[in-house]
matplotlib code that plots the C-alpha trace (Angstrom):
import matplotlib.pyplot as plt

x = [104.5, 104.4, 105.5, 107.6, 108.0, 109.3, 111.4, 114.6, 116.4, 114.9, 117.6, 118.1, 120.6, 120.3, 121.7, 123.0, 122.4, 124.1, 127.9, 128.2, 126.4, 127.2, 129.6, 126.8, 124.0, 122.6, 121.7, 118.5, 118.4, 117.0, 116.8, 118.5, 121.7, 119.7, 117.2, 115.9, 117.1, 115.1, 115.4, 116.4, 115.9, 115.9, 113.0, 113.0, 110.5, 110.4, 108.3, 107.1, 105.9, 102.7, 103.7, 101.1, 101.6, 100.6, 103.4, 106.2, 108.9, 110.9, 114.6, 116.9, 120.3, 121.5, 120.4, 122.9, 120.9, 122.2, 123.8, 121.1, 121.2, 121.9, 120.2, 122.0, 119.5, 119.4, 121.6, 120.2, 121.1, 124.0, 124.8, 125.3, 126.1, 129.4, 129.1, 131.5, 131.8, 133.3, 136.9, 137.5, 139.6, 139.4, 139.3, 138.1, 138.2, 139.6, 137.5, 138.6, 136.1, 137.1, 135.6, 138.4, 138.9, 142.6, 142.2, 144.5, 142.3, 139.8, 136.4, 137.0, 137.1, 137.1, 140.7, 141.7, 138.5, 138.4, 134.8, 135.5, 134.2, 131.1, 130.7, 128.9, 129.1, 126.8, 129.0, 127.4, 127.9, 128.3, 127.3, 124.1, 124.3, 128.0, 129.8, 132.0, 134.4, 135.2, 137.6, 138.2, 141.0, 140.8, 143.2, 143.8, 146.4, 149.2, 148.5, 146.7, 145.4, 145.2, 142.5, 139.2, 137.8, 136.9, 133.2, 131.3, 128.0, 126.2, 124.2, 120.6, 120.7, 117.3, 116.9, 114.9, 115.0, 118.4, 118.7, 122.4, 122.8, 125.7, 126.2, 127.2, 129.9, 127.1, 126.0, 129.3, 130.8, 127.7, 127.6, 124.7, 126.2, 125.6, 122.0, 121.3, 122.8, 121.0, 117.7, 118.2, 119.1, 115.9, 113.9, 115.7, 115.1, 111.4, 111.4, 113.7, 111.5, 108.4, 109.5, 111.1, 112.4, 115.9, 117.3, 119.7, 118.7, 121.4, 120.5, 122.7, 121.6, 122.4, 121.7, 122.0, 120.4, 121.1, 120.3, 122.9, 123.9, 124.5, 121.4, 119.8, 116.6, 113.5, 112.3, 110.0, 111.3, 111.3, 113.1, 114.0, 114.5, 116.4, 115.8, 116.3, 113.3, 112.9, 110.5, 109.2, 106.5, 103.0, 103.0, 106.5, 105.8, 102.3, 103.4, 106.3, 104.0, 101.5, 104.2, 105.6, 102.3, 102.7, 100.1, 96.3, 96.8, 98.6, 95.9, 93.1, 95.2, 96.2, 92.6, 91.7, 94.2, 92.0, 91.1, 92.8, 96.3, 96.2, 99.4, 102.0, 104.7, 105.0, 107.7, 108.9, 111.9, 115.0, 114.5, 110.8, 111.7, 114.1, 111.4, 109.4, 112.4, 113.3, 116.9, 116.9, 120.2, 121.3, 122.3, 122.5, 125.8, 126.3, 125.4, 122.0, 122.9, 122.0, 124.2, 125.7, 127.7, 125.9, 126.0, 122.8, 119.0, 118.3, 119.5, 117.6, 118.3, 116.9, 116.9, 119.3, 117.5, 114.4, 114.0, 114.3, 114.5, 116.4, 114.9, 111.4, 109.0, 109.6, 108.9, 105.9, 108.1, 110.2, 109.7, 110.2, 113.3, 112.5, 109.0, 110.5, 113.2, 110.6, 108.6, 111.6, 112.7, 109.2, 109.7, 113.1, 112.0, 108.7, 105.9, 104.7, 102.4, 102.9, 100.7, 102.6, 105.2, 105.5, 104.5, 101.5, 103.1, 101.9, 103.9, 103.0, 101.0, 98.7, 97.5, 95.4, 93.8, 90.0, 87.1, 84.4, 83.9, 84.8, 85.8, 89.4, 90.7, 94.3, 93.7, 93.8, 90.1, 87.6, 88.4, 91.1, 91.8, 94.0, 92.1, 93.3, 89.8, 88.7, 87.6, 85.2, 87.3, 88.9, 92.1, 93.2, 92.5, 95.2, 95.9, 94.5, 96.2, 98.6, 100.6, 101.3, 102.4, 99.9, 101.2, 100.8, 97.7, 95.1, 95.9, 94.1, 95.3, 97.7, 97.6, 96.4, 94.2, 96.0, 99.6, 100.5, 104.1, 103.0, 100.6, 101.0, 101.7, 103.8, 103.1, 105.6, 105.3, 103.8, 105.2, 104.2, 105.8, 105.2, 103.7, 102.3, 98.7, 99.4, 98.5, 102.2, 102.9, 99.9, 100.8, 104.4, 103.1, 100.9, 103.5, 105.9, 107.4, 106.6, 105.3, 106.7, 104.3, 103.3, 104.8, 102.4, 101.4, 103.8, 102.9, 102.6, 106.1, 106.7, 106.7, 110.1, 111.3, 110.5, 113.4, 113.7, 111.3, 112.6, 110.9, 111.0, 112.3, 109.9, 110.6, 109.1, 109.9, 110.4, 110.4, 113.4, 115.7, 118.4, 116.6, 118.5, 118.6, 120.6, 120.8, 118.7, 118.9, 116.5, 115.4, 113.6, 113.7, 114.3, 113.7, 115.8, 113.5, 116.5, 118.1, 120.9, 119.2, 120.3, 118.7, 118.6, 116.4, 114.8, 114.3, 113.3, 110.9, 108.1, 106.9, 109.0, 112.0, 114.9, 117.8, 118.9, 121.4, 124.2, 123.2, 123.6, 123.6, 121.6, 121.0, 119.1, 115.5, 115.0, 113.9, 116.9, 117.3, 118.5, 119.6, 121.3, 122.5, 121.7, 123.2, 123.1, 119.4, 117.5, 116.5, 112.8, 111.7, 109.3, 111.1, 109.6, 111.4, 110.9, 113.0, 113.6, 114.7, 115.7, 116.7, 116.4, 112.7, 111.6, 111.7, 109.6, 108.9, 108.2, 105.5, 106.2, 107.2, 108.0, 110.0, 110.5, 114.0, 114.0, 114.3, 117.8, 117.9, 120.9, 121.0, 122.1, 122.3, 124.6, 126.7, 129.5, 127.4, 128.7, 125.2, 126.0, 124.8, 127.1, 126.9, 126.5, 128.2, 128.2, 130.5, 128.7, 130.2, 130.8, 127.7, 130.0, 128.8, 131.1, 130.1, 131.8, 131.8, 131.2, 131.6, 129.2, 130.5, 134.0, 135.0, 136.7, 136.8, 135.3, 134.4, 133.4, 129.9, 127.7, 127.8, 124.3, 123.0, 122.0, 118.4, 118.4, 118.7, 118.9, 115.5, 116.7, 118.6, 117.2, 117.4, 114.7, 115.6, 116.3, 119.9, 121.2, 122.8, 121.4, 120.2, 119.7, 116.2, 116.7, 114.2, 113.8, 111.7, 111.0, 109.5, 108.4, 110.2, 111.9, 114.6, 116.0, 119.7, 120.7, 124.1, 126.5, 128.4, 128.7, 129.0, 126.0, 124.7, 121.4, 118.5, 114.8, 112.1, 110.0, 106.5, 106.3, 105.1, 102.5, 103.7, 104.6, 105.3, 108.7, 110.3, 111.6, 112.3, 111.9, 110.7, 108.8, 105.4, 103.2, 105.8, 105.9, 109.7, 109.9, 110.8, 108.1, 108.3, 107.4, 106.2, 105.5, 103.9, 105.6, 103.0, 100.2, 102.0, 100.3, 102.2, 101.5, 103.1, 103.5, 103.7, 106.2, 107.4, 110.9, 110.2, 106.6, 103.8, 101.2, 99.0, 99.0, 98.1, 97.4, 99.9, 99.4, 99.4, 102.4, 101.8, 102.8, 106.5, 107.5, 109.4, 109.6, 113.3, 113.6, 111.8, 112.6, 111.0, 111.5, 109.1, 110.2, 106.6, 107.7, 106.3, 108.4, 107.7, 108.2, 110.9, 109.9, 112.0, 111.1, 113.9, 112.8, 112.5, 114.8, 112.2, 111.9, 108.8, 108.3, 105.0, 104.3, 102.7, 101.0, 101.0, 100.7, 98.1, 99.2, 98.9, 100.8, 103.4, 106.2, 108.6, 112.2, 115.2, 115.4, 118.5, 120.2, 118.7, 122.3, 122.6, 119.5, 118.2, 119.0, 118.6, 117.8, 119.5, 120.8, 124.4, 125.5, 123.6, 121.6, 118.3, 117.1, 117.4, 119.4, 119.5, 122.1, 122.6, 124.8, 126.3, 126.3, 128.6, 131.4, 130.8, 130.6, 128.5, 127.2, 125.0, 122.4, 121.8, 118.2, 116.2, 112.8, 112.4, 114.8, 118.3, 120.8, 124.2, 125.9, 129.2, 130.8, 131.2, 133.5, 133.9, 133.5, 136.1, 135.2, 133.2, 131.5, 128.0, 125.9, 122.9, 122.0, 122.0]
y = [113.0, 112.7, 115.5, 114.4, 118.0, 118.1, 120.4, 118.4, 120.9, 123.6, 124.2, 127.8, 128.8, 132.5, 134.3, 137.6, 140.2, 143.5, 143.7, 139.9, 139.2, 142.2, 140.2, 137.8, 140.3, 139.9, 142.5, 144.3, 143.3, 146.2, 145.0, 147.3, 146.5, 146.2, 143.6, 141.2, 137.7, 134.8, 131.1, 129.1, 125.4, 123.0, 121.8, 118.7, 118.0, 114.7, 114.3, 111.0, 110.0, 108.2, 105.3, 104.6, 100.8, 99.2, 96.6, 99.2, 98.9, 102.1, 101.9, 102.6, 102.6, 105.3, 105.0, 105.3, 107.0, 107.9, 111.4, 113.8, 116.6, 120.0, 123.2, 126.1, 128.1, 131.9, 133.7, 134.6, 137.4, 135.4, 132.7, 131.7, 128.5, 128.1, 125.6, 124.3, 121.8, 118.4, 117.6, 114.2, 112.0, 114.5, 113.0, 116.3, 120.1, 122.9, 126.1, 129.7, 132.5, 136.1, 139.6, 140.5, 139.1, 139.2, 136.8, 138.8, 137.7, 135.0, 134.5, 132.7, 129.0, 129.2, 129.0, 125.7, 124.2, 120.6, 119.9, 116.3, 115.3, 117.5, 120.0, 122.6, 124.1, 126.6, 129.3, 130.7, 133.3, 136.1, 139.8, 141.1, 142.8, 141.9, 140.6, 137.6, 135.8, 132.1, 129.8, 126.1, 123.8, 120.0, 117.4, 113.8, 111.2, 113.1, 116.5, 119.8, 121.2, 124.8, 127.2, 127.2, 130.5, 133.0, 133.4, 136.0, 136.0, 138.7, 138.1, 139.4, 143.1, 143.6, 144.0, 141.5, 138.1, 136.3, 132.6, 131.6, 127.9, 125.9, 122.6, 119.7, 117.2, 114.7, 116.9, 118.1, 114.6, 113.1, 112.0, 114.3, 117.3, 119.8, 118.7, 118.8, 122.2, 123.6, 122.2, 123.8, 127.1, 127.1, 126.5, 129.3, 131.7, 131.2, 132.2, 135.1, 136.4, 136.4, 138.2, 141.6, 141.2, 142.5, 139.6, 136.7, 133.2, 130.6, 127.0, 124.0, 121.4, 117.7, 114.6, 111.6, 108.6, 110.0, 113.1, 115.8, 113.9, 110.7, 108.9, 106.9, 108.4, 106.3, 104.0, 105.9, 109.4, 111.6, 114.6, 116.2, 119.8, 120.7, 124.4, 126.9, 128.1, 130.9, 131.2, 134.7, 136.1, 136.5, 140.3, 140.8, 138.6, 139.8, 143.5, 142.8, 140.9, 143.7, 146.3, 144.4, 144.4, 145.5, 143.6, 143.4, 139.8, 141.0, 143.6, 140.9, 138.4, 140.8, 141.9, 138.3, 138.4, 140.6, 139.0, 137.1, 135.6, 132.2, 130.9, 132.4, 132.4, 132.0, 129.9, 131.3, 129.9, 132.1, 133.2, 134.1, 136.1, 138.2, 138.7, 140.7, 142.6, 140.5, 139.7, 135.9, 135.0, 131.7, 129.3, 125.8, 123.9, 121.4, 118.4, 119.9, 121.1, 124.6, 127.1, 130.6, 131.0, 128.3, 129.5, 128.1, 128.9, 125.3, 122.2, 120.5, 116.8, 115.1, 111.3, 109.8, 106.5, 108.0, 107.8, 111.6, 113.3, 116.6, 117.9, 118.2, 116.7, 113.8, 110.3, 108.4, 106.5, 109.4, 112.1, 115.8, 116.9, 120.6, 120.3, 118.6, 121.2, 124.0, 122.3, 121.9, 125.5, 126.6, 124.6, 126.1, 129.7, 129.6, 127.2, 124.4, 123.7, 123.1, 120.0, 116.8, 118.4, 118.3, 121.8, 124.1, 127.3, 128.0, 128.4, 131.5, 129.3, 128.2, 131.8, 131.4, 127.9, 127.8, 125.3, 127.8, 131.5, 132.9, 129.5, 128.7, 125.2, 124.4, 120.8, 117.5, 117.1, 118.0, 120.1, 122.7, 125.1, 128.0, 131.3, 135.0, 136.5, 134.9, 131.6, 133.2, 132.0, 128.5, 128.8, 125.2, 122.5, 121.4, 117.7, 116.0, 112.6, 111.9, 109.7, 112.9, 116.4, 118.3, 121.6, 120.6, 120.7, 117.9, 115.9, 113.4, 110.0, 109.8, 111.2, 114.5, 117.1, 119.8, 118.6, 121.7, 122.1, 121.8, 118.8, 116.3, 113.4, 113.7, 111.6, 110.4, 111.8, 115.1, 118.5, 122.1, 125.4, 128.0, 131.2, 134.5, 133.2, 129.6, 128.6, 128.5, 132.0, 133.5, 131.7, 132.9, 136.4, 136.5, 135.0, 137.9, 137.7, 140.5, 139.6, 141.7, 144.4, 144.9, 148.2, 151.0, 151.2, 153.1, 155.5, 154.1, 154.4, 156.2, 153.5, 152.3, 149.8, 146.3, 144.1, 140.4, 138.6, 136.1, 133.3, 129.5, 127.5, 126.0, 122.3, 119.5, 115.8, 114.2, 110.5, 108.4, 107.3, 104.6, 102.3, 99.0, 96.2, 98.2, 101.8, 104.6, 108.3, 110.6, 113.7, 117.0, 120.8, 123.7, 127.4, 128.9, 132.0, 134.4, 132.8, 130.3, 127.0, 123.5, 120.8, 117.0, 114.0, 111.8, 108.1, 104.8, 101.9, 103.8, 107.4, 107.8, 107.6, 107.2, 107.9, 111.1, 112.2, 114.6, 118.3, 120.3, 124.1, 126.3, 130.0, 132.4, 132.8, 130.3, 126.7, 124.4, 120.6, 118.5, 114.9, 112.5, 108.9, 106.5, 103.0, 100.0, 99.8, 96.5, 94.7, 94.0, 96.8, 99.8, 103.0, 106.3, 109.6, 113.3, 116.4, 118.8, 122.4, 124.6, 128.3, 131.0, 131.6, 128.0, 124.4, 123.0, 119.3, 117.9, 115.4, 111.7, 109.6, 105.9, 103.5, 99.7, 98.2, 94.9, 91.8, 90.3, 86.9, 84.9, 82.3, 78.8, 75.7, 72.8, 74.3, 71.8, 68.5, 67.3, 67.2, 69.9, 73.5, 76.3, 80.1, 82.6, 85.9, 89.1, 92.0, 95.1, 97.3, 95.0, 92.7, 89.7, 86.4, 83.9, 80.5, 79.5, 75.7, 74.6, 71.4, 72.3, 75.7, 75.4, 76.9, 74.2, 76.1, 78.9, 79.6, 82.7, 82.8, 85.1, 89.0, 90.2, 92.9, 96.2, 96.1, 92.3, 90.5, 86.8, 85.4, 81.8, 78.8, 75.4, 72.7, 74.0, 71.9, 68.6, 68.2, 67.8, 71.3, 74.3, 77.2, 80.9, 82.4, 86.2, 89.0, 92.5, 94.5, 97.4, 95.3, 92.2, 90.0, 86.7, 84.7, 81.3, 81.1, 77.5, 76.4, 73.6, 74.1, 77.9, 78.0, 79.5, 77.1, 78.8, 81.0, 81.3, 83.8, 82.7, 84.2, 87.9, 89.3, 92.0, 95.4, 95.3, 91.5, 90.0, 86.6, 85.6, 81.8, 78.5, 75.0, 72.0, 72.6, 70.2, 67.3, 67.1, 67.1, 70.7, 73.7, 76.4, 80.2, 81.7, 85.3, 88.0, 91.5, 93.4, 96.2, 93.8, 90.7, 88.5, 85.3, 83.0, 79.8, 79.6, 76.0, 75.6, 73.0, 74.3, 77.9, 77.4, 78.7, 75.9, 77.2, 79.3, 78.7, 81.5, 81.2, 82.3, 86.1, 87.2, 89.0, 92.7, 93.1, 89.6, 88.7, 85.4, 84.5, 80.7, 77.7, 74.2, 71.1, 71.7, 69.0, 66.3, 65.8, 66.0, 69.5, 72.8, 75.2, 79.0, 80.5, 84.0, 86.7, 89.8, 92.3, 94.6, 92.0, 89.3, 86.6, 83.8, 81.7, 78.5, 78.2, 74.5, 74.0, 71.3, 72.4, 76.0, 75.6, 76.4, 73.4, 74.7, 77.2, 77.4, 80.0, 79.3, 80.8, 84.6, 86.0, 89.4, 91.9, 92.8, 89.2, 88.8, 85.4, 85.3, 81.6, 78.0, 74.8, 71.5, 72.5, 69.6, 67.0, 65.7, 65.7, 69.0, 72.5, 75.1, 78.9, 80.9, 84.3, 87.2, 90.4, 92.9, 95.3, 92.9, 90.4, 87.5, 84.5, 81.9, 78.8, 78.0, 74.2, 73.2, 70.1, 71.3, 74.6, 73.9, 75.3, 72.5, 74.2, 77.0, 77.6, 80.5, 80.3, 82.4, 86.1, 88.0, 90.5, 94.2, 94.9, 91.5, 90.7, 87.6, 89.8, 91.1, 94.9]
z = [106.0, 109.7, 112.0, 114.9, 116.1, 119.6, 121.7, 121.9, 124.0, 126.1, 128.5, 129.7, 127.0, 127.4, 124.4, 125.7, 123.0, 122.5, 122.1, 122.7, 119.4, 117.4, 115.3, 114.2, 113.7, 110.2, 107.6, 108.3, 112.0, 113.9, 117.5, 120.0, 121.9, 125.1, 123.9, 126.5, 126.8, 125.3, 126.0, 123.0, 122.1, 119.1, 117.2, 115.0, 112.3, 110.3, 107.2, 105.8, 102.4, 101.5, 99.3, 96.6, 96.8, 100.1, 99.4, 99.1, 101.7, 102.0, 101.6, 104.5, 102.6, 100.3, 96.7, 93.8, 91.1, 87.7, 87.4, 86.6, 84.0, 85.5, 84.2, 86.0, 88.2, 88.1, 90.6, 94.0, 96.3, 97.8, 95.2, 91.6, 89.8, 88.1, 85.3, 82.5, 79.7, 80.6, 79.6, 78.1, 80.4, 83.4, 86.9, 88.4, 88.4, 90.5, 90.8, 91.4, 92.2, 92.5, 92.4, 89.9, 86.4, 87.1, 90.0, 92.3, 95.2, 95.8, 97.5, 100.7, 100.1, 96.3, 95.3, 93.7, 95.3, 94.2, 93.1, 92.0, 88.6, 88.7, 86.0, 88.1, 91.6, 93.4, 94.9, 98.1, 100.8, 98.3, 98.3, 96.7, 93.3, 92.8, 89.7, 90.3, 87.9, 87.9, 86.1, 86.1, 85.2, 84.9, 86.3, 85.5, 86.5, 84.7, 86.5, 86.0, 82.7, 81.7, 82.8, 80.8, 79.7, 82.5, 83.0, 85.0, 86.9, 88.9, 92.0, 92.2, 93.0, 94.6, 98.3, 100.4, 102.1, 101.7, 102.4, 102.6, 101.9, 103.2, 101.5, 103.7, 102.4, 102.0, 99.1, 97.7, 97.6, 96.0, 92.3, 91.8, 93.7, 90.9, 90.4, 94.1, 94.6, 91.6, 92.9, 96.3, 94.7, 92.7, 95.9, 97.6, 94.7, 95.1, 98.7, 98.1, 95.3, 97.5, 100.6, 101.1, 104.7, 104.8, 106.9, 106.1, 107.1, 107.5, 106.5, 106.2, 103.6, 103.8, 101.7, 104.0, 105.7, 109.1, 111.1, 111.8, 115.0, 113.1, 114.2, 111.4, 110.0, 110.8, 108.0, 105.7, 106.5, 103.5, 105.0, 108.3, 109.6, 112.7, 113.7, 116.4, 118.4, 120.9, 123.9, 123.8, 126.1, 124.5, 124.7, 123.4, 120.4, 119.6, 119.8, 117.4, 115.0, 114.9, 114.4, 111.4, 109.5, 105.9, 103.8, 103.8, 104.9, 108.0, 108.7, 108.7, 110.6, 113.4, 113.8, 114.7, 117.6, 119.8, 123.1, 125.8, 125.8, 124.2, 125.8, 128.2, 125.4, 121.7, 120.1, 116.7, 114.9, 115.1, 111.5, 112.1, 115.2, 113.2, 110.5, 113.1, 114.4, 117.4, 118.2, 117.7, 116.0, 114.6, 117.3, 115.8, 115.2, 112.4, 114.7, 115.5, 119.0, 120.0, 121.8, 121.6, 118.4, 116.5, 112.8, 111.5, 111.8, 110.7, 109.0, 106.2, 105.5, 102.5, 103.0, 100.5, 100.6, 99.0, 95.2, 94.7, 91.4, 91.3, 88.0, 86.9, 86.1, 88.4, 87.1, 88.5, 90.9, 92.1, 94.7, 93.7, 95.7, 95.1, 96.7, 99.7, 100.0, 99.8, 102.5, 104.8, 104.3, 105.3, 108.5, 109.2, 108.7, 110.6, 109.8, 112.2, 115.0, 118.7, 118.4, 118.5, 120.8, 124.5, 125.5, 125.5, 124.2, 120.7, 117.5, 115.4, 112.9, 115.8, 116.2, 113.0, 113.6, 113.5, 113.4, 112.5, 112.3, 115.7, 117.1, 117.5, 117.6, 118.6, 119.6, 117.8, 118.1, 115.5, 112.4, 112.2, 109.3, 108.5, 108.3, 108.5, 109.1, 112.3, 110.8, 108.2, 105.3, 105.3, 103.3, 103.9, 106.4, 108.8, 109.1, 112.2, 111.3, 114.1, 111.7, 109.8, 110.3, 112.5, 111.2, 107.6, 105.3, 105.1, 102.0, 100.0, 98.8, 96.0, 93.4, 94.8, 93.1, 95.1, 95.8, 97.9, 99.1, 102.7, 102.3, 105.2, 102.8, 99.6, 96.5, 94.0, 90.5, 91.7, 92.5, 93.3, 94.5, 97.1, 95.8, 97.1, 96.9, 98.0, 101.5, 102.4, 101.1, 102.9, 106.2, 106.1, 105.4, 108.5, 110.8, 110.1, 106.6, 104.2, 100.8, 98.0, 97.2, 93.5, 92.2, 91.2, 87.6, 85.4, 82.6, 79.1, 77.6, 74.3, 71.6, 70.6, 68.0, 69.3, 70.3, 69.6, 72.0, 74.4, 76.2, 76.9, 73.9, 71.4, 70.8, 68.7, 68.7, 65.2, 64.2, 65.1, 62.2, 61.7, 64.1, 64.5, 67.1, 69.6, 68.4, 66.9, 66.0, 67.9, 66.1, 66.9, 66.4, 68.7, 68.5, 71.4, 71.4, 71.7, 74.8, 75.2, 75.4, 76.6, 74.6, 75.1, 74.6, 77.2, 76.3, 77.8, 77.6, 79.4, 79.4, 82.6, 80.3, 82.7, 80.3, 78.5, 75.9, 76.3, 76.4, 73.2, 73.3, 70.8, 70.4, 68.1, 67.2, 64.4, 64.3, 64.2, 63.7, 66.6, 66.6, 68.9, 68.4, 71.2, 71.6, 74.0, 73.5, 74.1, 70.9, 70.4, 72.7, 72.3, 73.2, 74.1, 73.6, 73.6, 73.1, 76.1, 75.9, 78.9, 79.2, 81.9, 80.8, 81.4, 80.3, 77.4, 76.6, 73.2, 72.6, 73.3, 70.3, 70.0, 67.9, 68.1, 67.9, 65.8, 67.9, 68.1, 66.3, 65.3, 62.5, 63.7, 61.4, 60.5, 57.7, 57.6, 57.7, 61.1, 62.6, 65.2, 65.0, 63.8, 64.1, 61.3, 62.0, 60.0, 59.3, 60.5, 57.8, 54.8, 55.4, 54.8, 56.4, 58.0, 59.5, 62.8, 63.0, 66.5, 68.6, 71.4, 72.5, 71.0, 67.6, 65.4, 62.1, 60.0, 56.4, 54.5, 53.1, 51.1, 51.3, 51.7, 49.4, 51.1, 52.4, 52.8, 56.1, 57.2, 58.3, 59.0, 57.7, 56.8, 54.0, 51.7, 48.6, 50.4, 49.3, 52.8, 53.0, 55.0, 52.8, 53.6, 53.8, 53.3, 53.6, 52.4, 55.0, 52.6, 49.9, 51.8, 49.3, 50.4, 48.6, 49.3, 48.6, 48.0, 49.4, 49.2, 52.4, 52.2, 48.4, 46.6, 44.0, 43.2, 44.4, 44.0, 45.1, 48.0, 48.9, 49.7, 53.0, 53.5, 54.9, 58.6, 58.6, 59.1, 58.4, 61.8, 61.7, 60.0, 61.1, 59.9, 61.6, 59.5, 59.5, 55.7, 55.6, 54.3, 56.4, 56.7, 57.3, 60.7, 60.1, 62.7, 62.8, 65.7, 65.8, 66.6, 68.0, 65.3, 64.1, 61.2, 59.8, 56.1, 54.8, 51.9, 49.5, 48.8, 47.9, 46.9, 49.3, 50.0, 52.8, 56.0, 59.6, 62.1, 64.9, 68.5, 69.1, 71.3, 74.6, 74.6, 75.3, 74.1, 70.9, 69.1, 69.0, 68.3, 67.0, 68.4, 69.9, 73.6, 75.0, 72.5, 71.1, 67.5, 67.0, 66.9, 69.7, 70.1, 72.4, 73.5, 75.1, 77.0, 76.4, 79.3, 82.1, 80.7, 81.2, 78.7, 77.8, 75.8, 74.0, 73.3, 69.9, 67.9, 64.2, 65.2, 68.0, 71.6, 73.8, 76.8, 78.1, 80.7, 81.8, 81.0, 82.8, 83.2, 81.8, 82.0, 79.6, 78.5, 77.2, 75.0, 73.9, 70.2, 69.0, 70.1, 69.1, 70.6, 71.1, 73.5, 71.5, 74.5, 72.6, 74.1, 72.5, 74.3, 74.5, 72.7, 74.4, 73.2, 74.7, 71.8, 73.7, 74.5, 71.6, 74.1, 73.3, 75.9, 75.8, 78.4, 78.4, 79.0, 79.7, 78.3, 80.1, 83.0, 83.1, 83.7, 82.8, 81.0, 79.1, 77.4, 73.6, 71.3, 71.7, 68.4, 67.3, 66.9, 63.7, 63.7, 65.1, 65.7, 64.9, 61.5, 61.7]

ax = plt.figure().add_subplot(projection="3d")
ax.plot(x, y, z, "-o")
ax.set_aspect("equal")
plt.show()
């Protein structure tokens, strides 16, 4: 994070106080009507991220992340989050907010407010300790629906600091509007809970690739803050700061200010000036310019081209949006150094910058650190890296041992919060904000019957069930611990997950089962998942668990004796098989085949008994048993048991590897990547050859002679990357390898055969969502053409389920 703090405007914009500003004086403001004039200006602060990879190029265009899950934050002193369940088919929602449950009047701006298709909205600009009512109605292309149930929410009743958020249209019109607003509200809640100053701070929040004035943010910018600053004489500011002392931190810090004047003036932000009783009102407009009547103390912009995550914990490749928001709010309300700017007047933070006990340092040379007792105790070092923020903390390379909110460089995958004892909390305390004081001990109460305890939910991840090629059931348990709890599962091909199921709501204080069905998975992939439970007391994560989806393999053989490969498809509900007779990619006929018994799946097709007709090789995964079903065309004429496989092994293909005229089994153990070739004579096991182990993430999909050397080769597919690989074999020994074409992961490679009869096997790919089939024509490993094949009707699949 690099500070580009500078005084962008320092014209003599004299804000005349007294009656001229009485209408914008904020709660708790105590300055007299005759307060002196102060010059005002605008400060700009940009923060940059430290990318962990030296080859990472930051984005400059807005990202389009998936819509994130929203856990409503607790109400603040001036806001709450309205949330509701989605309505099927709705295009959007209209929101009403009122102080009355009869809705005979409305909060300004919240009558039929169109919030788009979001299912939550933070309502801001409210009164402390007040109950509000809200209702929502959905609309679609046919018109408006009826009102949903009226819901109430009460703003925080305690007195203290109030931060009033205004959300720019760059947030309210965003797909993740509800998640962004909820995240900002959580950040605001932390600041409000820490400080008791009876003032209101006005901040506008944006999510954009430009600054408030429309200028593109420089490449690599993580976030930006535009804020109002005031030029106040040394004596005026120091006297106000000393008079505002309320904590032991303040007492120590003020004692270190004895001595000569350090600069003619001090430049606090407008909010920090009000925190010490000075009349420094908001003065910034929405475009970042400053002048009398400007409604904001500052504008915070999160760069929408940055891979932010609005919920926690962030993935390893995402930046924590709440940490960045807390950092920028700190800047807007008072933190920051004059270093890196174009003037010599100090900012309040500079008053407590030391290099040793008794030795101040407010330069970019040597060491600087934050201390409140004259340099005796080093609380945290300031950054002296001119590529970073000179008012922020010195920070290590990523990942950081102490990823403080105000570290000069942020790391992806890490997060932290401001607290009363963090360097940020202490610094804000000594520059004028008042940390909430702990209440005095209370007498031990008379024992009473205990109530049901409440707390964060207790969750546990259970094994997945019903795992098939493209779907699975995720399982877990939750004890809501006496609070309404939102529960969902996170899942994906890494422990960063990346996908999540719909939220389910639970209540009570008992352990309850939770499950969710997931579909559109990649076949042949290892999936990680965990259960997540959230309530007002906190968020709890279950342990990571894994399951492996079976690889997608289709059965291709010549079933009608015309020497061209045909497809075998199955009814997903009845387990009926049907052969689609092909001429290249065109269906020329069809015939009904065997109905597979439950528990059995097709492992391949080949002429095992040498009668000129392809036969089925079927496999029972539970028992390891194999059976060869002898066919004439598609008519069953006999069957015989083949060799049985050991637990964990699968029959995945057939081919004549030892050139004896009899097809052999190819068997595979997904958990280890081991392969083997079992040489057969008809259904009789003769011998076995250890095949090549498959690399992690790769699945054996087809067997064919790609390089025309008379030996079958392996065709491998990576269901996560879409890459294909041909392993050239000689009787089971690898003699070479070459990458084939990369294909979309939504169209997995499922079989190989010579469809266009040019002497080279081709790829058969299949979209399980649409039922579409396509052929990629190859010359060895090189793609030379492609054609669409038939599209399967609903209820039929090219893959055995």
